[in-house]
SESE-939788 format. One record per residue (C-alpha): residue in one letter; residue number from 1; y, x negated, z negated. Coordinates in Angstrom, 2 decimals, always signed. Example, Ala and Ser with C-alpha at 12.3 -4.5 7.8 and 13.67 -1.06 7.14 Angstrom:
BEGIN
 r   k   north    east      up
 a   1   -4.50  -12.30   -7.80
 s   2   -1.06  -13.67   -7.14
This chain:
BEGIN
 r   k   north    east      up
 m   1   -5.96  -27.69  +17.03
 s   2   -3.13  -27.29  +14.45
 t   3   +0.40  -27.39  +16.81
 p   4   +1.45  -24.54  +18.05
 l   5   +0.89  -24.46  +21.94
 w   6   +3.23  -21.61  +23.10
 e   7   +6.12  -19.83  +21.78
 a   8   +8.38  -16.51  +22.15
 r   9  +11.88  -15.52  +20.65
 a  10  +13.25  -12.68  +19.31
 d  11  +16.02  -11.37  +16.94
 l  12  +13.45   -9.79  +14.85
 v  13   +9.89  -10.36  +14.23
 v  14   +7.97   -7.52  +12.54
 v  15   +4.48   -7.91  +11.18
 g  16   +2.56   -4.76  +11.42
 t  17   +2.33   -1.19  +13.28
 g  18   +2.38   +1.00  +10.65
 v  19   +5.01   +3.46   +9.21
 a  20   +7.17   +1.17   +7.83
 g  21   +6.92   -1.62  +10.84
 l  22   +7.17   +0.70  +13.53
 t  23  +10.22   +2.75  +12.15
 a  24  +12.01   -0.73  +11.37
 a  25  +11.17   -1.71  +14.96
 l  26  +12.53   +1.39  +16.41
 r  27  +15.78   +1.05  +14.56
 a  28  +16.35   -2.20  +15.33
 r  29  +16.08   -1.77  +18.88
 e  30  +18.61   +1.13  +18.81
 l  31  +20.70   -1.31  +17.07
 g  32  +20.57   -3.72  +20.27
 l  33  +18.51   -6.14  +18.98
 r  34  +15.77   -8.27  +20.42
 v  35  +12.31   -7.17  +18.51
 l  36   +8.68   -8.52  +18.64
 v  37   +5.93   -6.57  +16.74
 v  38   +2.78   -8.33  +15.96
 t  39   -0.63   -6.95  +14.74
 k  40   -3.72   -8.56  +14.29
 a  41   -5.82   -5.32  +15.50
 e  42   -4.83   -2.81  +18.03
 q  43   -1.41   -1.04  +17.23
 r  44   -3.17   +2.10  +15.72
 d  45   -5.63   +0.09  +13.46
 g  46   -3.40   +0.01  +10.47
 n  47   -3.59   +2.28   +7.13
 t  48   -0.88   +4.80   +8.34
 r  49   -3.42   +6.92  +10.52
 w  50   -5.55   +7.22   +7.47
 a  51   -3.12   +8.88   +5.51
 q  52   -3.71  +12.49   +4.58
 g  53   -1.64  +14.32   +2.18
 g  54   +1.66  +14.04   +3.55
 v  55   +5.19  +13.17   +3.09
 a  56   +6.68  +14.05   -0.19
 v  57  +10.29  +14.81   +0.37
 v  58  +12.86  +17.52   -0.58
 l  59  +14.51  +19.17   +2.56
 p  60  +17.30  +21.72   +1.80
 d  61  +17.13  +23.33   +4.94
 e  62  +13.71  +24.16   +4.22
 h  63  +13.27  +25.14   +0.53
 d  64  +13.99  +27.66   -1.48
 e  65  +11.97  +27.32   -4.71
 g  66  +14.73  +25.67   -6.42
 d  67  +13.32  +22.25   -5.68
 t  68  +15.90  +19.23   -6.12
 v  69  +16.11  +15.40   -5.18
 d  70  +16.57  +14.92   -8.99
 a  71  +13.12  +16.90   -9.75
 h  72  +11.69  +14.40   -7.25
 v  73  +12.92  +11.43   -8.93
 r  74  +12.15  +12.62  -12.27
 d  75   +8.61  +13.25  -11.19
 t  76   +8.41   +9.41   -9.58
 l  77   +9.54   +7.90  -12.90
 v  78   +7.32   +9.88  -15.02
 a  79   +4.12   +8.66  -12.75
 g  80   +5.68   +5.26  -12.62
 a  81   +4.85   +5.13  -16.39
 g  82   +8.32   +3.41  -17.35
 l  83   +8.08   +0.55  -14.83
 c  84   +9.89   +2.02  -12.03
 d  85  +13.80   +0.91  -10.87
 e  86  +15.63   +3.78  -11.16
 g  87  +18.11   +2.62   -8.81
 a  88  +15.29   +1.99   -6.08
 v  89  +13.86   +5.76   -6.69
 g  90  +16.74   +7.19   -6.47
 a  91  +17.92   +5.62   -3.30
 i  92  +14.75   +5.99   -1.49
 i  93  +14.06   +9.31   -2.62
 a  94  +17.69  +10.64   -1.47
 g  95  +16.90   +8.93   +1.82
 g  96  +14.24  +10.98   +2.19
 p  97  +15.69  +14.22   +4.21
 a  98  +17.53  +11.60   +6.66
 a  99  +14.41   +9.54   +7.23
 v 100  +12.13  +12.64   +8.16
 t 101  +14.44  +14.27  +10.23
 g 102  +14.67  +11.16  +12.29
 l 103  +11.17  +11.09  +12.43
 r 104  +10.99  +14.67  +13.67
 r 105  +13.43  +13.71  +16.26
 r 106  +11.06  +11.20  +17.55
 g 107   +8.37  +13.35  +18.09
 a 108   +6.48  +14.19  +15.01
 v 109   +5.39  +17.84  +14.29
 f 110   +4.55  +18.81  +10.75
 d 111   +2.72  +22.03   +9.98
 a 112   +4.55  +25.31   +9.82
 a 113   +4.48  +28.17   +7.37
 a 114   +4.43  +31.86   +8.40
 d 115   +7.78  +32.16   +8.08
 g 116   +8.47  +29.19  +10.68
 r 117   +9.74  +26.92   +7.89
 l 118   +7.91  +23.76   +6.81
 a 119   +4.40  +24.20   +5.18
 r 120   +4.51  +22.31   +1.90
 t 121   +1.70  +21.55   -0.41
 r 122   +1.78  +19.88   -4.33
 e 123   -0.20  +17.26   -5.08
 g 124   -0.94  +15.42   -8.54
 g 125   +2.27  +14.55  -10.66
 h 126   +4.58  +16.68   -8.29
 s 127   +6.54  +19.59  -10.11
 a 128   +7.06  +21.37   -7.04
 f 129   +5.78  +22.13   -3.61
 r 130   +7.21  +19.27   -1.78
 v 131   +4.84  +17.59   +0.31
 v 132   +5.27  +18.11   +4.24
 h 133   +1.82  +17.70   +6.13
 a 134   +0.72  +17.59   +9.68
 g 135   -2.49  +18.81  +11.10
 g 136   -3.66  +20.37   +7.95
 d 137   -4.85  +16.78   +6.25
 a 138   -3.78  +14.26   +9.32
 t 139   -0.37  +13.19   +8.42
 g 140   -0.70   +9.82   +8.77
 a 141   -2.24  +10.14  +12.15
 e 142   +0.53  +12.20  +13.33
 v 143   +3.21   +9.76  +11.89
 e 144   +1.59   +7.30  +13.74
 r 145   +1.40   +9.10  +17.15
 a 146   +4.84   +9.57  +17.16
 l 147   +5.99   +6.44  +16.85
 l 148   +3.91   +4.63  +18.94
 a 149   +4.74   +6.95  +21.48
 a 150   +8.57   +6.40  +20.62
 a 151   +7.66   +2.59  +20.99
 g 152   +5.51   +2.93  +23.94
 d 153   +6.12   +2.37  +27.77
 g 154   +7.75   -1.48  +26.41
 r 155  +10.46   -0.11  +24.74
 v 156   +9.06   -2.12  +21.71
 p 157   +7.04   -5.23  +22.90
 v 158   +3.72   -5.70  +20.66
 l 159   +1.36   -8.38  +20.65
 e 160   -1.93   -7.22  +19.56
 q 161   -4.62   -9.24  +18.48
 h 162   -2.07  -11.77  +16.97
 i 163   -2.60  -12.43  +13.39
 a 164   +0.39  -13.78  +11.28
 v 165   -0.44  -17.22   +9.21
 d 166   +2.56  -18.68   +7.73
 a 167   +6.34  -18.40   +8.05
 v 168   +8.23  -21.14   +9.92
 r 169  +11.03  -22.51   +7.67
 t 170  +14.05  -24.69   +7.84
 p 171  +14.36  -27.70   +5.69
 l 172  +16.56  -25.46   +3.29
 g 173  +13.72  -23.13   +3.06
 q 174  +15.14  -20.12   +4.87
 v 175  +12.58  -18.31   +7.27
 c 176  +13.52  -18.66  +11.00
 g 177  +10.27  -17.52  +12.89
 l 178   +6.06  -16.79  +12.49
 l 179   +3.24  -19.02  +12.99
 v 180   +0.40  -16.81  +14.76
 l 181   -2.91  -17.20  +16.28
 d 182   -3.64  -15.03  +19.57
 g 183   -6.62  -13.50  +20.31
 n 184   -8.57  -16.46  +21.10
 g 185   -7.51  -18.42  +18.10
 v 186   -4.79  -20.41  +19.96
 p 187   -1.45  -21.35  +17.47
 g 188   +1.79  -20.02  +18.60
 v 189   +5.38  -19.55  +17.29
 l 190   +7.66  -16.55  +17.44
 t 191  +10.82  -18.09  +17.08
 a 192  +13.48  -15.94  +15.11
 p 193  +15.97  -15.56  +12.36
 a 194  +14.49  -12.75  +10.59
 v 195  +10.68  -11.90  +10.02
 l 196   +9.98   -8.31   +8.24
 l 197   +6.50   -8.15   +6.69
 a 198   +5.43   -4.59   +7.03
 s 199   +1.52   -5.75   +6.68
 g 200   +0.22   -3.13   +4.22
 g 201   -1.99   -3.65   +0.94
 l 202   -5.09   -5.14   -0.17
 g 203   -7.84   -2.65   -0.46
 q 204  -10.23   -5.08   +0.71
 l 205  -10.05   -6.78   -2.58
 y 206  -12.57   -4.31   -3.66
 q 207  -16.21   -3.24   -2.15
 a 208  -15.16   +0.29   -1.73
 t 209  -11.67   +1.43   -0.67
 s 210   -9.98   +4.12   +1.43
 n 211   -8.23   +1.24   +3.13
 p 212   -9.65   +0.04   +6.56
 e 213  -10.67   -3.31   +6.84
 v 214   -7.46   -5.19   +8.17
 a 215   -5.95   -4.51   +4.69
 t 216   -6.53   -7.57   +3.38
 g 217   -3.26   -8.76   +1.50
 d 218   -1.78  -11.20   +4.34
 g 219   +1.70  -10.71   +3.89
 l 220   +1.96  -10.86   +0.21
 a 221   +0.01  -14.30   +0.71
 l 222   +2.39  -15.41   +3.65
 a 223   +5.40  -14.51   +1.35
 l 224   +4.09  -16.50   -1.68
 r 225   +3.44  -19.57   +0.62
 a 226   +7.21  -19.13   +2.05
 g 227   +8.63  -19.20   -1.62
 a 228   +9.05  -15.59   -2.28
 v 229   +7.96  -14.09   -5.44
 a 230   +5.91  -10.68   -6.23
 a 231   +6.01   -8.51   -9.05
 d 232   +3.31   -5.57  -10.51
 v 233   +0.34   -6.69   -8.47
 e 234   -2.12   -6.01  -11.47
 f 235   -1.36   -2.30  -10.64
 v 236   -3.56   -1.11   -8.08
 q 237   -3.92   +2.38   -7.76
 f 238   -7.55   +3.68   -7.44
 h 239   -8.00   +7.41   -5.63
 p 240   -9.61   +9.42   -7.84
 t 241  -11.42  +11.41   -4.87
 v 242  -12.79   +9.37   -2.47
 l 243  -16.20  +10.85   -0.70
 y 244  -19.30   +9.71   -2.56
 t 245  -21.75   +8.25   +0.13
 g 246  -24.27   +6.84   -2.45
 r 247  -24.75   +3.75   -4.55
 g 248  -23.43   +0.48   -3.34
 a 249  -20.74   +2.03   -1.00
 r 250  -19.10   -0.77   +1.04
 g 251  -15.56   -0.89   +3.34
 r 252  -13.54   +1.99   +4.04
 c 253  -15.13   +5.57   +2.62
 p 254  -13.54   +8.59   +3.55
 l 255  -10.83   +9.89   +1.40
 v 256  -10.78  +13.30   +0.23
 t 257   -6.72  +14.17   -0.12
 e 258   -5.15  +14.99   -3.21
 a 259   -3.63  +18.18   -1.24
 v 260   -7.29  +19.65   -2.01
 r 261   -6.50  +19.87   -5.61
 g 262   -2.98  +20.76   -4.69
 e 263   -4.64  +23.84   -3.22
 g 264   -6.96  +24.69   -6.12
 a 265  -10.09  +22.48   -6.24
 v 266  -10.92  +21.33   -9.82
 l 267  -13.22  +18.19  -10.71
 l 268  -16.98  +19.01  -12.08
 d 269  -19.39  +16.82  -13.66
 a 270  -23.30  +17.42  -12.84
 t 271  -23.42  +19.93  -15.55
 g 272  -20.61  +22.29  -13.94
 a 273  -18.21  +21.32  -16.84
 r 274  -14.35  +20.41  -16.01
 v 275  -13.52  +16.82  -15.60
 m 276  -10.11  +17.01  -16.44
 r 277   -9.99  +20.06  -19.37
 g 278   -7.97  +18.94  -21.88
 v 279   -7.46  +15.37  -20.87
 h 280   -3.75  +15.97  -19.64
 p 281   -1.37  +19.11  -19.41
 l 282   -1.47  +19.26  -15.85
 e 283   -5.38  +18.73  -15.99
 d 284   -6.57  +18.59  -11.93
 l 285   -2.96  +17.87  -10.77
 a 286   -2.56  +15.10  -13.22
 p 287   -1.04  +11.87  -11.91
 r 288   -3.49   +9.93   -9.98
 d 289   -4.01   +7.04  -12.61
 v 290   -4.80   +9.50  -15.08
 v 291   -7.31  +11.71  -13.04
 a 292   -9.25   +8.02  -12.17
 a 293   -9.48   +6.75  -15.34
 a 294  -10.57   +9.93  -16.80
 i 295  -13.44  +10.18  -14.01
 t 296  -14.49   +6.58  -14.74
 r 297  -14.97   +7.37  -18.56
 h 298  -16.66  +10.92  -17.81
 v 299  -19.30   +8.63  -15.52
 a 300  -19.45   +6.02  -18.24
 d 301  -20.10   +8.29  -20.96
 a 302  -22.73  +10.73  -19.17
 p 303  -25.78  +10.77  -21.04
 g 304  -28.17   +7.82  -20.16
 g 305  -25.64   +6.60  -17.84
 v 306  -26.90   +7.84  -14.75
 d 307  -24.43   +9.17  -13.03
 d 308  -21.73   +7.46  -10.70
 h 309  -19.77  +10.03   -9.58
 v 310  -18.40  +13.85  -10.25
 f 311  -17.51  +16.54   -8.09
 l 312  -14.70  +18.46   -6.50
 d 313  -15.36  +22.17   -6.22
 a 314  -13.43  +23.39   -3.33
 t 315  -15.28  +26.35   -2.47
 g 316  -12.26  +28.65   -3.57
 i 317  -10.39  +27.60   -0.84
 s 318  -11.27  +30.14   +2.02
 d 319   -9.79  +28.57   +4.90
 f 320  -10.82  +24.77   +4.02
 a 321  -12.29  +23.47   +7.65
 r 322   -8.59  +24.79   +9.00
 r 323   -6.39  +23.54   +6.18
 f 324   -8.43  +20.01   +5.60
 p 325  -10.19  +19.40   +9.25
 t 326  -10.48  +15.64   +8.65
 v 327  -11.91  +16.23   +5.00
 h 328  -14.41  +18.91   +6.43
 a 329  -15.66  +17.05   +9.27
 a 330  -16.12  +13.71   +6.92
 c 331  -18.08  +15.95   +4.64
 v 332  -20.34  +17.59   +7.02
 t 333  -21.05  +13.91   +8.61
 a 334  -22.07  +13.45   +5.05
 g 335  -24.46  +16.47   +4.78
 v 336  -22.33  +18.64   +2.56
 d 337  -20.43  +22.09   +3.37
 p 338  -17.37  +22.10   +1.15
 a 339  -17.34  +26.14   +1.53
 r 340  -20.45  +26.16   -0.07
 q 341  -21.38  +23.15   -2.43
 p 342  -18.96  +20.93   -4.38
 i 343  -17.93  +17.49   -2.51
 p 344  -19.53  +14.40   -4.45
 v 345  -16.40  +12.10   -5.28
 s 346  -15.61   +9.16   -6.77
 p 347  -12.46   +6.48   -7.35
 a 348  -11.80   +3.65   -4.96
 a 349   -8.77   +1.20   -4.15
 h 350   -6.45   +3.09   -2.62
 f 351   -2.60   +1.30   -2.88
 a 352   -1.09   -1.59   -4.10
 c 353   +1.78   -0.72   -6.08
 g 354   +3.21   -3.88   -6.58
 g 355   +4.18   -6.75   -4.05
 v 356   +6.50   -8.79   -2.51
 v 357   +9.67   -8.40   -4.36
 s 358  +12.60   -6.91   -2.33
 d 359  +15.26   -4.67   -2.74
 v 360  +15.54   -1.24   -1.20
 d 361  +16.91   -2.85   +2.23
 g 362  +14.11   -4.86   +2.32
 r 363  +15.32   -8.24   +1.56
 t 364  +13.46  -10.86   -0.37
 g 365  +14.66  -13.76   -2.39
 v 366  +14.13  -16.01   +0.57
 t 367  +16.56  -15.69   +3.39
 g 368  +15.30  -14.52   +6.80
 l 369  +12.10  -12.89   +5.18
 y 370  +12.09   -8.89   +4.45
 a 371   +9.53   -6.64   +3.34
 a 372   +8.86   -2.93   +3.63
 g 373   +6.06   -0.65   +3.18
 e 374   +3.05   -1.20   +1.05
 v 375   +3.41   -5.01   +1.06
 a 376   +6.82   -4.70   -0.55
 r 377   +7.66   -4.07   -4.32
 t 378  +10.99   -2.00   -4.28
 g 379  +10.41   -0.68   -7.66
 l 380   +9.68   +2.70   -6.34
 h 381   +6.33   +3.12   -7.50
 g 382   +6.04   +1.00  -11.05
 a 383   +2.87   +1.11  -12.83
 n 384   +1.37   +4.09  -10.41
 r 385   +2.49   +5.63   -7.14
 l 386   +3.27   +9.27   -7.06
 a 387   +1.37  +10.92   -4.50
 s 388   +2.98  +11.01   -0.87
 n 389   +5.68   +8.35   -2.01
 s 390   +4.33   +5.65   +0.30
 l 391   +5.02   +7.13   +3.98
 l 392   +8.21   +8.24   +2.52
 e 393   +9.10   +4.67   +1.48
 g 394   +8.03   +3.34   +4.75
 l 395  +10.35   +5.43   +6.55
 v 396  +13.69   +4.92   +4.49
 v 397  +13.11   +1.27   +4.01
 g 398  +11.76   +0.54   +7.17
 t 399  +15.17   +2.05   +8.63
 r 400  +16.97   +0.23   +6.14
 a 401  +15.48   -3.45   +6.53
 a 402  +16.23   -3.10  +10.11
 e 403  +20.13   -2.25   +9.59
 a 404  +19.92   -5.08   +6.89
 v 405  +18.76   -7.81   +9.49
 a 406  +21.15   -6.37  +11.75
 s 407  +24.00   -6.61   +9.25
 d 408  +22.61  -10.31   +7.96
 l 409  +22.58  -11.23  +12.08
 a 410  +26.11  -10.07  +12.51
 l 411  +27.45  -12.05   +9.38
 g 412  +26.00  -15.15  +10.70
 v 413  +24.04  -16.07   +7.25
 l 414  +20.28  -16.26   +9.12
 a 415  +19.31  -19.64  +10.28
 r 416  +18.22  -20.73  +13.51
 c 417  +14.74  -22.92  +13.92
 t 418  +14.57  -26.54  +14.65
 g 419  +11.50  -28.74  +14.43
 t 420   +8.01  -27.98  +14.45
 a 421   +5.17  -25.81  +12.61
 e 422   +1.47  -26.60  +11.86
 l 423   -1.49  -24.37  +10.67
 p 424   -1.75  -24.36   +6.68
 t 425   -4.21  -25.54   +4.46
 a 426   -5.22  -22.92   +1.98
 p 427   -7.81  -22.34   -1.03
 v 428  -10.44  -19.67   +0.62
 a 429  -12.77  -18.21   -1.51
 d 430  -16.60  -16.17   -0.46
 r 431  -15.28  -12.67   +0.42
 d 432  -18.48  -11.25   -0.53
 s 433  -18.40  -12.92   -3.77
 l 434  -14.80  -12.13   -4.58
 q 435  -15.16   -8.31   -3.81
 r 436  -18.26   -8.00   -5.96
 v 437  -16.55   -9.61   -9.07
 m 438  -12.86   -7.70   -8.30
 s 439  -15.07   -4.35   -8.30
 r 440  -17.23   -5.13  -11.25
 y 441  -14.39   -6.61  -13.14
 a 442  -10.90   -6.17  -12.35
 a 443  -10.81   -2.46  -11.18
 i 444  -10.00   +0.90  -13.27
 g 445  -11.42   -0.51  -16.69
 r 446  -10.57   -4.49  -17.43
 d 447  -10.93   -6.82  -20.44
 a 448  -10.25  -10.25  -21.10
 e 449  -13.90  -11.08  -20.73
 g 450  -14.34   -9.83  -17.34
 l 451  -11.19  -11.27  -15.84
 a 452  -12.43  -14.55  -17.05
 v 453  -15.39  -13.92  -14.83
 v 454  -13.41  -13.26  -11.92
 g 455  -11.24  -16.59  -12.46
 s 456  -14.59  -18.50  -13.10
 v 457  -16.24  -17.16   -9.84
 l 458  -13.17  -17.79   -7.54
 d 459  -12.97  -21.29   -9.17
 l 460  -16.65  -21.91   -8.14
 s 461  -16.36  -20.51   -4.67
 t 462  -13.24  -21.66   -3.52
 v 463  -12.36  -24.51   -0.94
 d 464   -9.77  -25.78   +0.77
 r 465   -9.65  -24.75   +4.73
 k 466   -7.33  -25.07   +7.77
 l 467   -6.81  -21.55   +8.26
 d 468   -7.54  -21.83  +12.13
 t 469   -9.24  -18.37  +12.56
 r 470   -8.58  -14.78  +11.66
 q 471  -11.26  -14.65   +9.13
 l 472   -9.90  -17.58   +7.14
 v 473   -6.36  -16.42   +7.37
 e 474   -7.78  -13.14   +5.82
 d 475  -10.41  -14.56   +3.34
 a 476   -7.17  -16.98   +1.91
 a 477   -4.81  -14.10   +1.54
 l 478   -7.63  -11.92   -0.38
 t 479   -8.04  -15.23   -2.54
 v 480   -4.48  -15.78   -3.60
 a 481   -3.91  -11.92   -4.11
 a 482   -6.92  -11.99   -6.51
 r 483   -6.05  -15.06   -8.30
 a 484   -2.43  -13.22   -8.63
 l 485   -3.83   -9.95   -9.70
 i 486   -6.30  -11.39  -12.34
 a 487   -3.44  -13.74  -13.77
 a 488   -0.83  -10.75  -14.49
 a 489   -3.68   -8.37  -15.52
 a 490   -5.34  -11.09  -18.34
 e 491   -1.53  -11.29  -19.50
 r 492   -0.67   -7.92  -19.56
 t 493   -2.64   -6.75  -23.00
 e 494   -1.95   -2.93  -22.83
 s 495   -2.94   +0.15  -20.80
 r 496   -0.32   +1.25  -18.43
 g 497   -0.38   +3.58  -15.24
 c 498   -3.37   +2.14  -12.96
 h 499   -3.56   -1.05  -15.55
 v 500   -6.47   -0.18  -17.81
 r 501   -7.30   -2.76  -20.39
 t 502  -10.59   -1.46  -22.37
 d 503   -9.51   -3.79  -24.83
 f 504   -6.08   -2.87  -24.98
 p 505   -6.33   +0.74  -24.70
 s 506   -2.73   +1.61  -25.59
 r 507   +0.51   +1.47  -24.21
 d 508   +2.69   -0.89  -25.50
 d 509   +6.42   -0.44  -24.89
 v 510   +7.76   -2.98  -27.43
 r 511   +6.03   -5.94  -25.45
 w 512   +5.55   -4.67  -21.93
 q 513   +7.91   -2.15  -20.68
 r 514   +8.91   -4.98  -17.93
 g 515   +7.36   -5.92  -15.03
 q 516   +5.64   -9.45  -14.24
 v 517   +6.79  -11.78  -11.61
 v 518   +4.22  -14.09   -9.98
 r 519   +4.98  -17.06   -7.79
 l 520   +3.07  -19.88   -6.18
 n 521   +3.33  -23.33   -8.13
 p 522   +3.51  -26.85   -6.60
 s 523   -0.41  -26.92   -6.27
 g 524   -0.57  -23.61   -4.61
 q 525   -1.75  -21.44   -7.52
 p 526   -0.30  -18.05   -8.43
 v 527   +1.53  -18.24  -11.81
 l 528   +3.34  -16.20  -13.94
 a 529   +7.29  -16.50  -13.81
 d 530   +9.75  -15.59  -16.32
 p 531  +11.28  -12.20  -14.95
 v 532  +14.14  -12.81  -16.62
 t 533  +15.51  -15.71  -14.35
 a 534  +14.07  -13.94  -11.37
 s 535  +16.97  -12.71   -9.18
 r 536  +16.47  -11.10   -5.80
 g 537  +12.89  -12.48   -5.60
 v 538  +13.44  -16.44   -6.89
 a 539  +12.10  -17.31  -10.12
C-alpha cells in the first residue's frame, strides 16, 4: 500500500526526541501550540543520551576564572577553520546561559564542585574550563532524562515506532505535513503547517561510529526531497578516542569522552611515545579534527603498518571511576582497567558538522520546514565542531525554532494542507557495501581515486525502491547522504577541518574559504549548487 490510511493533526510536528526536538516541543507547548512528536524508535533511543562530555557554556553566576562569551566565540571560530557563520556563532553561544538555566528549571541536575557551584571541565579546543557536566560523563543521559520527564504524562504526545518518510507539500512547494510509517508499516499523514526536523546525524554511513543505529541521515534526505538544500556535508567529524574493541568493529562503539584528556590523559603509541607531541601547541587538547588526523597518520606510519589503534593513558587520574563512570564501565566490559593500563582507542565517525541549511531560528528555505540540532547546518560548526557545542546548539536552536513557528503561525505565512500524499520511490544502495566503501575511502583521509570508487560502488548497488519499510527509508537516506558527501568532498580540493584530502594536503583560503551547497536535481541526484545564489537555503 502507498496511500495513507490514517491521519492526525497538529500545529507543529517534531521529528526526533533528542535535545533539540524535545526542547522545541516543550517550548511550543508553552506557547500554546498543538504539538506532536514522532520518533522511529523508543523515545530515549536517539543520540542525545550518548553524549558524555557536557555542555559548553559561560555562566556569569557560576564562573570566576575570567572566561567570557567572547572567548567561547573565538574558540568556536578557530575550531571551525574559517567556515563558521560568525553571526550564528555569536547568537547561539550568547543564548547558552539562558538555555542551560531553562534546562535546569526543567529538572536537569549538573555536577557540583566543592564550593557548591557547577563543576567545569575543559575539552579540546577550549581555552577555559567551561564545560558543565552531569553524572561525571553522562551529561546527555541526564539532559534526555530531564526533557523526557518534562514532556511526560501526556504533556507532549509522542508517536514511537513511527518513521518520517517524506514531507507533504502544497502545489506551491510549502511543507504542510509529514508522511510516516507506523510500527506495522502502515502509512499515515500528520497534517501540520510546520514540521521541525530534529532527527540527528548520519554516523551509520560508516562501519564504526559513536552513534546509535538510528543515526541514518533520515532528516537530511527528507529535507533534500522537499526542496531544501544542504551545506558543508563533506565535514564529518571523527571522534579521536572511541574505545578500540578489535579489528573490524561494526556499529556503535563506546565513546571515551574528550574530557578524559581535559583531566590530564595523554595519547601514546604502542612504544609509549606521545602521539600529539609537536603536532599542535595544545598537544592532546588540540581540536578534534587535528587529533583524529594525527592518530590516523601515526597509525599509517607505524613500522610494518601493523598498528590500527593507539592508547589513552589516564592512569594519572586518581578518581577515574567516579569522574568517568560510563567510560570506566565500558573499559571494564572490554577487559581494560583504566586505573592501571592505557585505554586502547581509535577514531570513529561521530558528528555531522553540515546538514540542512537553516538559520539560528530553525527556518530553512522551504516554507513550513524547520531544522534544529545535528541535522541542521546553522553555521555554528563550520569545518569542525568545537567539543560540547552540540548540546548547546540543540537547546538554543530548539527553543528559537519553536518561537519562530509560533511567530510564523501568528503572521499567517504557513500553509494548510489539501490533497493527498503517496509513499515516494528513491534510490537505495546496499547498506553493507555503502558502509564498507565509505569507511575505506571517505573517512578521515580521502583522495580523488577513492571517492570515485565510492561513486562507482553506489552506482552499481543502487536500485529504485518504494519506501514502504523502515529499512528502505533508512537505506535510501544513507544513499543520498553518501552521494551528497562524496560530491562535495570530491569538489573541495584542499584539507580543512575534518575534511582531509591526502592528494591536496594543504588548506586553500583563496579558493575554498566558503561553504558548498548541495541540492537534488530533477532526477533526485545530489548536485552542487552555486552558494552565491543560495538564499536562506534556496539555490
